[in-house]
GULO-581218 format. One record per residue (C-alpha): x, y, z; residue number from 1; residue in three letters. Coordinates in pm, 1 decimal. Layout:
          X          Y          Z   dodren   baba
          X          Y          Z      NUM    ALA
...
This chain:
          X          Y          Z   dodren   baba
     4885.8    10208.3    18149.1        1    UNK
     4754.7    10547.9    18020.9        2    UNK
     4473.8    10540.9    18284.9        3    UNK
     4743.8    10539.3    18551.2        4    UNK
     4914.1    10837.6    18404.4        5    UNK
     4629.5    11049.1    18386.9        6    UNK
     4527.5    10921.3    18792.7        7    UNK
     4912.9    11050.9    18865.7        8    UNK
     4876.1    11382.4    18693.9        9    UNK
     4523.1    11439.5    18869.1       10    UNK
     4661.7    11371.2    19201.7       11    UNK
     4981.8    11556.5    19175.0       12    UNK
     4756.0    11876.9    19043.1       13    UNK
     4507.4    11802.1    19366.9       14    UNK
     4787.5    11827.9    19579.1       15    UNK
     4992.4    12099.7    19422.6       16    UNK
     4696.3    12369.1    19361.0       17    UNK
     4605.7    12446.2    19710.2       18    UNK
     4966.7    12474.4    19782.1       19    UNK
     5044.8    12747.6    19509.1       20    UNK
     4718.7    12915.7    19628.7       21    UNK
     4850.4    12920.1    19982.5       22    UNK
     5178.6    13043.9    19840.5       23    UNK
     5001.5    13349.4    19657.8       24    UNK
     4823.1    13444.8    19967.9       25    UNK
     5122.7    13463.7    20174.2       26    UNK
     5287.1    13668.8    19902.4       27    UNK
     5019.5    13911.5    19867.8       28    UNK
     4978.4    13954.4    20281.8       29    UNK
     5335.0    13985.5    20330.7       30    UNK
     5416.4    14333.7    20444.4       31    UNK
     5737.8    14344.4    20272.8       32    UNK
     5584.8    14318.5    19981.5       33    UNK
     5404.5    14631.5    19997.8       34    UNK
     5585.4    14970.0    19921.3       35    UNK
     5606.1    15168.2    20241.6       36    UNK
     5494.7    15496.5    20073.2       37    UNK
     5325.8    15587.3    19728.5       38    UNK
     5545.9    15685.7    19459.8       39    UNK
     5530.0    16078.9    19412.5       40    UNK
     5338.0    16176.1    19107.6       41    UNK
     5543.8    16320.4    18836.3       42    UNK
     5636.9    16702.9    18841.8       43    UNK
     5383.2    16898.8    18657.0       44    UNK
     5506.2    17030.0    18320.5       45    UNK
     5608.0    17378.4    18266.5       46    UNK
     5385.2    17578.7    18055.0       47    UNK
     5560.3    17793.4    17795.8       48    UNK
     5430.2    18033.3    17520.8       49    UNK
     5439.0    17929.7    17185.2       50    UNK
     5533.2    18129.4    16877.0       51    UNK
     5544.4    18124.8    16496.7       52    UNK
     5855.3    18167.9    16299.9       53    UNK
     5784.5    18505.6    16126.6       54    UNK
     5951.5    18314.9    15799.6       55    UNK
     5791.2    17987.9    15747.5       56    UNK
     5513.7    17969.1    16018.2       57    UNK
     5661.0    17702.1    16223.9       58    UNK
     5550.8    17694.2    16571.8       59    UNK
     5804.4    17653.6    16844.7       60    UNK
     5863.2    17743.1    17217.3       61    UNK
     5961.7    18127.9    17289.6       62    UNK
     6287.9    18023.4    17467.8       63    UNK
     6402.9    17822.5    17167.3       64    UNK
     6334.6    18131.4    16889.2       65    UNK
     6590.5    18327.0    16736.9       66    UNK
     6481.2    18684.9    16748.2       67    UNK
     6587.5    18963.8    16543.7       68    UNK
     6652.5    19335.8    16605.3       69    UNK
     6295.3    19387.1    16587.6       70    UNK
     6219.0    19075.7    16799.1       71    UNK
     6032.3    18878.5    16583.4       72    UNK
     6057.0    18511.1    16650.9       73    UNK
     6231.4    18284.4    16378.9       74    UNK
     6283.0    17901.9    16381.3       75    UNK
     6658.7    17891.4    16301.7       76    UNK
     6934.4    18151.1    16223.2       77    UNK
     6911.5    18091.3    15865.9       78    UNK
     6549.3    18217.0    15872.0       79    UNK
     6639.1    18497.9    16088.5       80    UNK
     6898.3    18599.3    15833.3       81    UNK
     6644.6    18562.5    15542.5       82    UNK
     6393.3    18806.0    15695.3       83    UNK
     6007.5    18779.6    15725.7       84    UNK
     5829.0    18597.6    15478.3       85    UNK
     5623.6    18780.6    15216.7       86    UNK
     5298.8    18605.5    15236.7       87    UNK
């Protein structure tokens, strides 16, 4: 009984395998499955100057820095109010 089951599975596999291969080939060759144009590359990141906080030394983008009257950069208003570090 087991040998008939194994022979049946083998016959089904021999019939099904070429059919699957043909379906994969058709899907790969079908023009609708290909994108019409290549996707555009992501935009280049803008380069920005980094500055160090005059109080704690943390580096941050210049556009995010809090400046004091002497134009020294700080990472936050609390450090700007505390003034430059005594290091």
